[in-house]
C-alpha positions in Angstrom: 36.6 -0.6 14.6 38.7 -0.4 11.9 40.1 -3.6 11.4 38.9 -6.8 10.5 41.3 -10.2 10.7 40.5 -12.1 8.1 40.6 -16.4 8.4 39.8 -18.7 4.9 42.7 -19.8 2.4 40.8 -18.3 -0.3 39.1 -15.0 0.6 38.8 -12.0 -1.2 38.2 -8.6 0.9 37.1 -6.1 -0.9 36.0 -3.2 1.1 39.7 -1.4 2.8 39.1 -0.7 5.8 35.6 -0.2 7.8 34.9 2.8 9.7 32.7 2.3 13.2 30.2 5.4 14.3 32.2 5.0 17.4 34.5 1.4 19.6 32.5 1.6 22.2 30.3 2.1 23.8 27.8 0.1 21.9 25.9 0.1 19.6 28.6 -0.1 17.0 27.7 0.3 13.2 30.0 -0.4 10.4 28.9 2.0 7.6 31.3 0.0 5.2 30.1 -3.0 2.3 32.4 -5.9 2.8 32.5 -8.8 0.1 33.3 -12.8 0.4 33.9 -14.1 -2.3 34.3 -18.1 -1.8 36.5 -20.1 -5.2 35.4 -22.5 -7.3 36.5 -25.6 -5.3 34.2 -23.7 -2.3 35.3 -22.6 0.7 34.7 -22.0 4.5 35.4 -18.3 5.7 35.6 -16.3 8.3 35.9 -12.4 8.6 36.3 -11.7 12.8 36.3 -7.8 13.6 38.3 -6.4 16.4 37.1 -7.3 19.6 34.5 -5.7 21.6 33.5 -5.1 25.3 30.6 -6.5 26.5 28.4 -6.9 29.6 28.8 -11.0 30.3 24.4 -11.9 30.9 23.2 -8.5 28.7 21.2 -9.6 25.4 22.4 -8.2 22.9 21.7 -8.3 18.6 23.7 -8.1 15.9 22.3 -6.9 12.1 23.7 -6.7 9.1 22.0 -6.8 5.1 23.6 -8.9 2.8 23.8 -9.2 -0.5 24.3 -13.0 -1.9 25.1 -13.9 -6.0 24.9 -17.7 -6.6 25.8 -18.8 -2.8 25.3 -23.0 -2.2 26.5 -25.0 0.3 28.0 -28.2 0.2 24.7 -30.3 0.5 27.2 -33.6 2.2 28.3 -31.7 5.1 26.1 -32.3 7.7 26.1 -33.0 12.1 26.7 -30.6 11.6 25.1 -28.4 8.4 26.8 -26.0 6.3 25.2 -22.4 6.7 25.9 -19.7 3.5 26.3 -16.2 4.4 25.4 -15.2 8.0 26.2 -13.7 11.3 28.0 -14.8 14.5 30.1 -13.8 17.0 33.5 -15.7 18.4 32.0 -17.1 21.4 29.3 -18.5 19.3 29.8 -22.4 19.3 28.9 -23.9 16.2 25.2 -24.1 16.6 24.8 -20.8 17.2 25.0 -18.1 14.2 21.9 -16.2 12.4 19.6 -17.4 9.8 21.6 -19.1 6.3 20.6 -16.7 3.4 21.9 -18.5 0.0 21.4 -18.2 -3.6 21.3 -14.6 -5.1 18.8 -12.7 -3.1 19.0 -9.3 -0.8 17.8 -10.0 2.9 18.3 -8.7 6.6 19.8 -10.6 9.5 19.7 -10.7 12.7 21.1 -13.2 15.4 20.0 -11.9 18.8 22.6 -13.3 22.0 23.5 -13.2 25.7 27.2 -12.5 26.3 28.9 -15.2 28.2 32.6 -13.4 27.5 33.7 -9.9 28.1 35.4 -9.0 25.0 34.5 -10.4 21.3 34.4 -10.6 17.9 31.8 -10.2 15.7 31.9 -12.4 12.6 31.1 -12.2 9.2 30.4 -16.2 7.6 30.4 -17.4 4.1 30.6 -21.5 4.5 30.1 -21.9 8.2 30.2 -25.6 9.8 31.4 -26.4 5.8 31.9 -25.4 2.4 30.3 -22.6 0.2 30.3 -21.0 -2.7 29.6 -17.8 -4.5 29.4 -14.2 -2.5 28.2 -12.5 -0.3 28.4 -8.4 0.8 27.6 -7.2 3.8 26.5 -3.8 4.8 25.0 -2.1 7.3 26.4 -4.1 10.3 25.3 -3.0 13.6 26.1 -4.5 17.2 23.8 -3.0 20.1 21.9 -4.2 23.1 18.6 -5.7 22.8 15.6 -5.8 24.9 14.2 -9.2 26.0 10.8 -8.5 23.8 12.9 -9.2 20.6 14.4 -12.3 21.5 11.4 -13.4 23.2 8.1 -12.4 22.1 5.6 -11.7 24.9 2.8 -12.9 24.0 4.2 -16.5 23.9 5.1 -16.3 27.6 2.7 -18.7 29.9 2.5 -18.0 33.2 1.5 -19.7 37.2 1.6 -17.2 39.8 5.8 -15.9 39.6 6.5 -19.2 37.4 6.9 -19.0 34.1 7.2 -20.7 31.0 8.1 -20.3 27.1 10.2 -21.2 23.5 13.7 -20.8 22.3 15.2 -22.1 19.4 13.4 -25.8 20.5 13.8 -25.6 24.2 11.3 -25.5 26.2 12.4 -22.9 29.5 10.5 -23.2 32.5 11.7 -20.2 36.1 9.9 -22.7 38.9 9.7 -20.8 42.5 8.9 -21.4 45.8 8.7 -24.5 48.4 8.8 -28.2 46.8 5.0 -28.5 47.1 4.6 -25.0 45.4 7.3 -25.2 42.9 6.2 -28.2 41.8 2.6 -26.7 41.3 4.1 -24.5 39.3 5.9 -27.1 37.0 2.8 -28.9 36.9 0.7 -26.7 35.2 2.7 -25.2 33.2 3.8 -28.6 31.3 0.7 -30.2 31.9 0.5 -31.1 27.9 3.9 -32.2 27.6 4.0 -34.6 31.0 0.4 -36.3 29.1 2.7 -35.8 25.5 5.4 -36.8 27.7 4.1 -40.4 30.4 2.2 -41.4 26.6 5.1 -42.2 25.1 7.4 -43.3 27.5 4.4 -46.4 28.1 4.4 -47.2 24.1 8.3 -46.9 24.4 7.9 -49.9 27.5 5.3 -51.8 25.6 3.7 -50.5 21.8 1.2 -54.2 21.7 -0.4 -52.6 25.3 1.4 -49.7 26.6 -1.8 -49.4 29.8 -0.6 -52.6 30.9 3.0 -51.6 30.9 2.7 -48.5 32.3 0.3 -50.0 35.0 3.5 -52.8 35.6 5.8 -49.7 35.7 3.9 -48.3 38.5 3.9 -51.2 40.6 7.6 -52.0 40.1 8.6 -48.0 41.1 5.9 -48.7 43.8 7.7 -51.3 45.7 11.6 -50.8 45.1 11.5 -46.8 44.6 8.6 -44.5 46.2 9.2 -44.8 49.9 13.4 -43.9 48.9 13.0 -40.5 47.8 13.5 -37.3 50.4 10.7 -35.7 51.7 11.4 -32.7 49.7 11.7 -34.7 46.1 8.1 -36.8 47.1 6.4 -33.2 47.8 8.3 -32.0 44.5 6.1 -34.6 42.9 3.2 -33.9 44.4 3.4 -30.4 43.4 4.0 -31.4 39.6 1.1 -34.6 39.4 -1.4 -32.0 41.5 -0.2 -28.5 38.8 -1.1 -30.9 35.9 -4.4 -33.2 36.3 -5.6 -29.5 37.7 -5.0 -28.2 34.0 -6.2 -31.8 32.7 -3.5 -33.6 32.0 -4.4 -37.5 32.0 -3.4 -40.4 31.4 -5.6 -43.4 29.2 -8.4 -41.0 31.0 -7.7 -40.9 34.6 -5.5 -37.6 36.3 -2.6 -38.4 36.6 -1.1 -39.5 40.3 1.6 -39.1 42.4 3.0 -42.5 41.4 3.0 -41.7 37.7 5.6 -38.3 38.0 7.3 -40.7 40.4 7.6 -43.4 37.7 8.5 -41.2 35.2 11.0 -40.2 37.1 12.5 -43.4 38.0 13.1 -44.2 34.5 16.3 -44.6 34.6 16.6 -47.1 37.4 13.4 -49.2 35.7 15.3 -49.2 32.5 19.1 -49.8 33.9 17.2 -53.0 36.9 18.4 -55.2 34.5 21.6 -54.4 33.4 22.6 -54.0 36.8 21.0 -57.6 37.9 23.5 -59.2 34.6 26.7 -57.7 37.2 25.2 -57.9 40.8 26.9 -61.2 41.9 25.2 -64.5 42.8 26.4 -68.0 44.1 27.6 -69.2 40.8 29.4 -66.1 40.1 33.0 -66.4 38.6 31.5 -69.5 36.9 32.0 -70.3 33.7 29.2 -72.1 31.6 30.1 -70.7 28.3 31.5 -71.6 25.4 34.8 -70.1 24.1 33.5 -68.9 21.3 30.9 -67.2 22.9 33.2 -66.1 25.5 34.9 -64.0 22.5 32.0 -62.7 20.8 31.7 -60.0 23.6 29.1 -57.7 23.3 27.9 -55.2 20.9 29.5 -51.2 21.1 26.6 -49.4 21.5 26.4 -44.8 21.6 27.2 -44.0 25.2 26.9 -40.0 26.6 29.9 -38.6 27.1 31.1 -35.5 28.5 34.5 -33.8 29.1 36.1 -30.7 31.5 39.2 -28.5 30.5 40.5 -26.0 32.5 43.7 -23.6 32.3 46.4 -24.1 30.3 44.3 -26.6 27.8 41.3 -23.3 26.9 42.8 -20.1 25.3 41.1 -18.0 27.9 42.4 -20.3 31.3 38.9 -20.7 32.3 37.1 -24.2 32.3 34.8 -25.2 29.7 32.8 -29.0 30.0 30.7 -30.5 27.5 27.9 -32.5 28.0 26.9 -35.1 25.2 23.2 -36.6 25.7 22.5 -40.2 24.3 19.0 -41.3 23.9 16.1 -43.1 21.8 15.0 -40.6 19.3 11.0 -41.0 20.4 11.4 -40.0 24.2 14.2 -38.1 23.4 12.7 -35.6 22.0 11.3 -34.9 24.9 14.2 -33.7 26.7 14.2 -30.5 25.5 13.1 -28.5 29.0 15.7 -26.4 30.5 14.3 -26.1 34.4 14.9 -22.9 36.6 14.8 -23.6 40.0 14.8 -21.2 42.9 14.3 -22.5 45.8 13.2 -21.4 49.7 16.2 -22.6 50.6 19.3 -23.4 48.5 21.5 -22.9 45.8 19.1 -22.0 42.3 19.9 -24.5 39.9 19.4 -24.7 36.0 19.2 -28.7 35.0 17.9 -29.9 31.9 14.9 -32.4 31.9 11.9 -33.9 30.1 8.6 -32.8 31.0 7.9 -33.3 35.4 11.7 -34.3 36.0 13.0 -33.5 39.5 16.6 -34.1 38.4 18.3 -33.5 34.6 18.6 -37.0 33.8 20.5 -35.9 31.0 23.0 -35.4 33.4 23.5 -31.4 32.9 23.3 -29.0 35.5 24.6 -25.4 37.2 23.8 -23.9 40.4 24.4 -20.4 41.7 27.2 -22.1 43.6 29.6 -22.5 40.4 28.8 -26.0 40.3 29.1 -27.6 37.3 27.5 -31.4 36.9 27.8 -33.7 33.9 28.2 -36.9 33.0 30.5 -40.0 30.6 28.9 -43.1 30.8 31.0 -46.0 32.0 30.2 -49.9 33.3 27.7 -49.9 35.0 27.4 -51.5 38.9 25.9 -53.8 40.6 22.1 -53.4 42.4 22.2 -52.0 45.4 18.6 -53.3 47.1 19.3 -50.2 50.0 20.7 -47.2 47.4 18.3 -43.7 46.6 17.0 -43.6 43.2 19.1 -41.5 40.8 16.5 -38.6 40.7 16.8 -38.5 44.8 21.0 -38.9 45.4 21.6 -36.2 42.4 
């Protein structure tokens, strides 16, 4: 690996040619130091290596030592936040990088990642996602395969039979497998504390002054409208979640949680949208207007909404499809939607989806399965209430 591509209008490359021990196979070691120097007005600078061959799905670790001199970042660069000196790969989304080095110091940087492309490039950054000032010198740059324990410390993994959970940069990853009731029990056991917290938050969000009463009302509505419309497989799974969680101490207001609690949580989106669905459901007066002209002109206020898009063929650099989902939800309960569930059912395709503690469907509308299907969602106009329909967690 003997060349680097430069990006950024005002970048000073001091160390000319970079010598590698061997371009392939890994590990690749870059022995010469490289310096990035941002101008007085600041800059967002990146050095890219020549392509390196990776194995898709394998874990890798990129490391380097960096010496920073007077590095600072633009404090107004938010969403995304600007980073100082850091490491990344060309395939990384803007949210991924090593730790950021700033001020005047020398420190080791590292980032582990699962390869998503067969060919990638190492990136050295100064001012990733926004402007930075100062100088950064990179040395001992190394890309190698990694052991899973370098990414997920084994002491942080929790087990339930063949199921397990671990934390990964703010996400909780849960692997479950087997028959519906069995995998439900695994989910409940591994997420008992999280389910307790989530149910409490749901109740408070319904009525902060009387959360217990609001939750009991939601349970009654779920019992009347949704419970009997779930397929047996999903009811078995939710029964397992309730039993597994209660066995590990999950409670609501001092009582053990039960099946109806889990069904209510999984029917929460339906409950939230009943009122808006009823407003667009025809009745005997539909089409007759009794409002003044100025009231009609006012219209409804704009709100933040979920969004999604897919790009294919000529719309992407390599012709491979790219799909992105943006999830918008209230911050109080939305913080709990950080669960990634990996399901290996006895029958059917392996499935990965984003959800909340105890969720049998995504709710955040992001799914991938082993047959190659990907599902995202973009908010559209509310459809009328269908009393014969099934809950969204069932029909998705």
